[in-house]
MIPA-539993 format. One line per field, with one value per residue (C-alpha): residue number from 1; chain; z, y, x. Coordinates in steps of 0.2 Angstrom, whole numbers, plus 2048, in hexadecimal, padded with zeros to 3 digits. Layout:
N
seq: NUM ...
mol: A ...
z: Z ...
y: Y ...
x: X ...
This chain:
431
seq: 1 2 3 4 5 6 7 8 9 10 11 12 13 14 15 16 17 18 19 20 21 22 23 24 25 26 27 28 29 30 31 32 33 34 35 36 37 38 39 40 41 42 43 44 45 46 47 48 49 50 51 52 53 54 55 56 57 58 59 60 61 62 63 64 65 66 67 68 69 70 71 72 73 74 75 76 77 78 79 80 81 82 83 84 85 86 87 88 89 90 91 92 93 94 95 96 97 98 99 100 101 102 103 104 105 106 107 108 109 110 111 112 113 114 115 116 117 118 119 120 121 122 123 124 125 126 127 128 129 130 131 132 133 134 135 136 137 138 139 140 141 142 143 144 145 146 147 148 149 150 151 152 153 154 155 156 157 158 159 160 161 162 163 164 165 166 167 168 169 170 171 172 173 174 175 176 177 178 179 180 181 182 183 184 185 186 187 188 189 190 191 192 193 194 195 196 197 198 199 200 201 202 203 204 205 206 207 208 209 210 211 212 213 214 215 216 217 218 219 220 221 222 223 224 225 226 227 228 229 230 231 232 233 234 235 236 237 238 239 240 241 242 243 244 245 246 247 248 249 250 251 252 253 254 255 256 257 258 259 260 261 262 263 264 265 266 267 268 269 270 271 272 273 274 275 276 277 278 279 280 281 282 283 284 285 286 287 288 289 290 291 292 293 294 295 296 297 298 299 300 301 302 303 304 305 306 307 308 309 310 311 312 313 314 315 316 317 318 319 320 321 322 323 324 325 326 327 328 329 330 331 332 333 334 335 336 337 338 339 340 341 342 343 344 345 346 347 348 349 350 351 352 353 354 355 356 357 358 359 360 361 362 363 364 365 366 367 368 369 370 371 372 373 374 375 376 377 378 379 380 381 382 383 384 385 386 387 388 389 390 391 392 393 394 395 396 397 398 399 400 401 402 403 404 405 406 407 408 409 410 411 412 413 414 415 416 417 418 419 420 421 422 423 424 425 426 427 428 429 430 431
mol: A A A A A A A A A A A A A A A A A A A A A A A A A A A A A A A A A A A A A A A A A A A A A A A A A A A A A A A A A A A A A A A A A A A A A A A A A A A A A A A A A A A A A A A A A A A A A A A A A A A A A A A A A A A A A A A A A A A A A A A A A A A A A A A A A A A A A A A A A A A A A A A A A A A A A A A A A A A A A A A A A A A A A A A A A A A A A A A A A A A A A A A A A A A A A A A A A A A A A A A A A A A A A A A A A A A A A A A A A A A A A A A A A A A A A A A A A A A A A A A A A A A A A A A A A A A A A A A A A A A A A A A A A A A A A A A A A A A A A A A A A A A A A A A A A A A A A A A A A A A A A A A A A A A A A A A A A A A A A A A A A A A A A A A A A A A A A A A A A A A A A A A A A A A A A A A A A A A A A A A A A A A A A A A A A A A A A A A A A A A A A A A A A A A A A A A A A A A A A A A A A A A A A A A A A A A A A A A A A A A A A A A A A A A A A A A
z: 800 7FB 807 801 806 814 808 7FD 80D 812 800 800 811 80B 7FB 806 810 800 801 814 80F 803 811 81D 811 810 823 824 818 822 832 82B 824 835 83E 832 835 848 848 83D 849 858 850 84B 85E 864 858 85C 86F 86D 866 859 857 845 842 84D 84B 83F 849 841 832 83E 83C 82A 82A 837 82C 81D 827 82D 81B 814 822 81B 82A 823 82E 83E 839 841 851 85B 866 858 84F 85F 861 850 852 863 85D 84E 855 868 869 87A 87A 87C 86B 862 855 850 83D 839 826 81B 812 801 809 812 801 7FB 809 809 7FE 80B 817 80C 813 825 82E 82D 81A 816 81F 815 804 809 80D 7FD 7F1 7F8 7FA 7E8 7E2 7EC 7E5 7D3 7D6 7DE 7CE 7C3 7CC 7CF 7C8 7D0 7DE 7EB 7EB 7EC 7FB 804 804 809 818 81D 82E 828 81D 82C 836 827 825 838 83A 828 827 818 815 805 7FD 801 7FD 7EC 7E8 7EC 7E1 7D3 7D4 7D4 7C6 7BB 7C1 7B0 7A3 7A8 7B3 7B2 7B9 7C6 7CB 7CD 7D8 7E3 7E3 7EA 7F8 7FF 809 814 80F 81D 814 803 808 7FF 7EF 7EB 7F2 7E5 7D7 7DB 7DC 7CB 7C3 7BF 7BD 7B3 7C1 7CF 7C5 7C3 7D6 7DA 7CE 7D5 7E7 7E4 7D9 7E7 7F3 7E8 7E5 7F8 7FA 7ED 7F4 807 809 80F 821 821 81D 82B 837 831 834 845 84A 845 856 85F 853 855 868 867 85D 868 879 874 873 864 86C 868 864 855 84D 840 842 84C 855 85A 861 86B 872 877 880 88A 881 880 870 86D 86F 864 856 856 854 847 83E 83E 837 82A 824 823 819 80D 80B 807 7FB 7F1 7F0 7E9 7DD 7D6 7D2 7BF 7B9 7C8 7C1 7C2 7CE 7DA 7DA 7DD 7EC 7F4 7F3 7FB 809 80C 80D 81C 824 824 82B 83E 83C 834 83C 83A 82C 822 821 813 807 80C 804 7F4 7F5 7F7 7E8 7DD 7E5 7E1 7CF 7CE 7D5 7C8 7BA 7C2 7CD 7E0 7EB 7F8 807 7FE 800 812 814 80C 816 826 821 81D 82D 838 833 839 849 84C 84B 858 864 861 869 879 878 87D 86E 85C 850 840 842 83C 82C 821 825 825 813 80D 813 80D 7FB 7FA 7FF 7F3 7E5 7E7 7E6 7D7 7CE 7D2 7CB 7BB 7B9 7BC 7AF 7B4 7BB 7B4 7C0 7C6 7BD 7C3 7CE 7CA 7C8 7D6 7D3 7DC 7E5 7DE 7EB 7EF 7ED 7DF 7D3 7C3 7C4 7C0 7BD
y: 800 811 81F 831 83C 849 857 84F 84C 85E 864 859 860 872 86E 866 877 87F 875 879 88C 88A 884 891 89F 899 898 8AA 8B1 8A8 8AF 8C0 8C0 8BA 8C8 8D5 8D0 8D0 8E1 8E8 8E1 8E9 8FA 8F9 8F5 903 90F 90A 90D 91D 92C 936 92B 927 93A 93B 92B 92F 929 92E 936 944 94B 94C 954 961 966 967 972 97E 980 984 990 999 994 985 989 986 973 972 97C 96D 977 97F 96E 965 973 971 95E 960 96D 962 951 953 949 948 94D 93B 936 945 943 951 955 94F 94E 95B 969 960 952 960 966 955 953 965 960 954 963 968 959 955 94A 939 93B 941 932 926 92F 92E 91C 918 922 91B 909 90A 910 902 8F4 8FB 8F9 8E7 8E2 8E9 8DF 8CE 8CC 8C0 8BF 8B6 8C4 8D1 8C8 8C5 8D8 8DD 8D2 8D6 8DD 8EE 8F0 8ED 8FA 907 904 908 917 91F 920 921 90F 90C 91C 917 905 90A 916 90A 8FD 909 90E 8FC 8F7 905 903 8FE 901 913 91A 92C 926 91B 92A 935 927 927 93A 93A 92E 93D 93F 931 930 924 916 918 918 908 90E 91C 911 904 910 917 906 902 913 917 92A 92E 927 930 940 93E 93B 94A 955 94E 951 963 967 962 96C 97B 979 978 988 991 98A 98A 997 996 998 987 97F 989 983 971 972 97B 96C 95F 95F 95C 94F 946 947 93F 930 92E 92F 922 92D 922 911 905 8F6 900 900 8F3 8F5 8EE 8FF 8FF 8ED 8F1 901 8F6 8EB 8F9 8FE 910 91B 91A 907 904 910 908 8F7 8FD 905 8F4 8EB 8F9 8F8 8E5 8E5 8F2 8E8 8D8 8E2 8E9 8D9 8D1 8DF 8DC 8CA 8C7 8C1 8C7 8C8 8D9 8D2 8CB 8DC 8E5 8D9 8DB 8EE 8EE 8E3 8EE 8FE 8F6 8EF 8FE 90C 90E 917 90A 908 8FA 902 905 8F3 8F1 8F4 8E3 8DB 8E5 8DC 8CB 8CE 8D1 8C1 8B6 8BD 8B9 8A8 8A4 8A7 89F 892 892 88E 881 889 899 897 894 8A4 8AE 8A7 8A9 8BC 8BE 8B5 8BE 8CF 8C9 8C2 8D2 8DB 8D0 8D2 8E5 8E4 8DF 8ED 8E1 8DB 8DE 8D1 8DC 8E0 8CF 8CE 8D9 8D1 8C0 8C2 8CA 8BD 8AF 8B7 8B9 8A7 8A1 8AA 8A1 891 896 89B 88A 881 88B 887 875 869 862 850 843 83D 82B 81D 81B 82B 83B 84B 858 865 875 876 880 88E 89B 8A9 8A0 898 8A1 8AD 8A5 8B6
x: 800 807 804 802 811 80D 80E 800 7F5 7F7 7F3 7E3 7DE 7E0 7D6 7C9 7C8 7C2 7B2 7B2 7B4 7A5 79A 7A1 79D 78B 78B 792 785 777 77E 780 76E 767 772 76B 759 75B 764 756 749 752 753 741 73C 747 740 72E 731 73A 730 738 747 744 748 757 760 76E 77D 78E 785 780 791 78F 77E 784 793 788 77B 788 78F 77E 77C 78B 797 7A1 7B0 7A5 7A4 7B5 7B0 7AB 79F 796 795 78E 781 779 778 770 764 75E 760 75E 76E 777 789 78F 788 78F 79C 7A8 7AC 7BD 7BD 7C6 7BC 7BB 7B1 7A6 7A3 79D 791 78A 77A 774 771 763 759 754 761 758 753 765 76C 761 766 779 778 76E 779 78A 783 77D 78E 797 78C 78F 7A2 79F 795 7A3 7B0 7A7 795 789 77D 788 796 789 780 791 796 784 785 797 79A 7A0 790 785 78E 78D 77B 779 784 784 797 7A3 7A7 79D 7A5 7B7 7B5 7AD 7BB 7C8 7C0 7BF 7D1 7D6 7CA 7D2 7E4 7EA 7DD 7D8 7E6 7DF 7CE 7D7 7E1 7D1 7C9 7D9 7D8 7C6 7CD 7D5 7C6 7CD 7DF 7E4 7DA 7E3 7F5 7FA 7F3 800 80E 809 807 819 820 819 81D 80B 80E 7FE 7F4 7FD 7FC 7E9 7E7 7F1 7E8 7D7 7DC 7E2 7D3 7C8 7D1 7D1 7BE 7BB 7C5 7BB 7AA 7AE 7BB 7CD 7C7 7BF 7D0 7D8 7CB 7CE 7E1 7DE 7D2 7DE 7E7 7D7 7D2 7E3 7E1 7D0 7D5 7E5 7DC 7CF 7C0 7BC 7BA 7C9 7BD 7B7 7C8 7CE 7E1 7EF 7F0 7DE 7E0 7EF 7E6 7D7 7E4 7EA 7FA 7FF 7FF 811 813 803 809 81A 813 807 816 820 810 80D 81F 81F 80E 815 825 81B 80F 81E 827 817 814 825 822 821 811 806 7F5 7EB 7DE 7EA 7F3 7E3 7DF 7F0 7EF 7DD 7E3 7F2 7E8 7DF 7EE 7FA 7EF 7ED 7DC 7D1 7C0 7B4 7AA 7BA 7BD 7B1 7C0 7C6 7B7 7BC 7CD 7C4 7B9 7C9 7D1 7C2 7C2 7D4 7D2 7C4 7D0 7E0 7D8 7D6 7E5 7E2 7D9 7D5 7C2 7C4 7CF 7C1 7B3 7BC 7BF 7AC 7A7 7B4 7AD 79C 7A3 7AC 79B 794 7A2 7A1 790 799 7A5 7B3 7BC 7C3 7C8 7C7 7DA 7DF 7D5 7E0 7F1 7E9 7E2 7F1 7FD 7F2 7F1 803 806 7F8 800 810 807 7FE 80E 815 806 807 819 817 810 7FF 7FF 7F3 7E6 7EA 7DF 7CD 7CF 7C5 7CF 7CE 7C1 7BE 7AD 79F 7A3 796 7A4 7AE 7A1 79D 78F 77E 776
């Protein structure tokens, strides 16, 4: 009797995990659907028992609306005056100070949200979510058509968070996806998308680094021109005083984020995890710096490998964007799912590496588990997802390269060839 080699046994085990990953993806989506229904029922119960809450429950979006209202009142610089900003929220939303969120975004983003001040807070929040979600789903469909990918991103943990608080995650994930979609074929358009990400530059740091490493000068020029153009437009529309107020408030903003007034369990970074565990600012930032440097080194080495497919490159850059920034919050993590869509599209073309479906299913399920843990205000596991996905993809690409270079082996007699499972995230679209 011939026993299989240990390496073959391990490989068969990893291939079996692709089938396990398929089942886990179904389980994660079912869990996400159940969680969404439960949360919606809870929200409806709270709204029913709290008179007027439907008109005043706008969580984080209240900061956007208040900045827009001050701009329409002809006092855009007051958006960065925390007391004035709080007063307008309190007057219109009857919100207590503990629920108040300051305005941290730069003036060119303030210009973007100004039209929403024409509506009452609750309708404005609904329109904001609808418009940004629709844009995000259009990008999802461009990357990977099909019902299963759409359902997966709709039930992801970050999506549920954004639907509740009205934050920017749909917008930033959509812009990152467009920049990566157009990276080669339309560098000027990709640069414009990158330039628009200047509204939250900490989420796009890996993009210009990758563009510099690859010498994509037209893309970088378009990104610079877009960012500068937005800045000039905001100066013309809002006045230079608004920019002066923004820079004057930056110290207070930095202090707020360094002192934990934004709860650490809301972060999706190594920095946030260490602060949650009681480490001081300097130690947490030092460790985050080491992690960020390591991630960039891995990304740049991978980008220099000959024959790296465009979709694999896009996934690596998206994962790196989330892994290197200390200030990544739970709703920002939707960009990870953009990377996952590129990775699945790449795997469809080149074949799934052993265990790849399990890796992707664990990331999807992990984002949902993190949302449940968040309800207890005691834990954070989002910080592991970006390094986990990036590391797995780098190793998987090496396996795919070796398989491509190696001549295929014939299947033993009377033994069916190995086949990939009909995975919920990996099977061809049936639309």
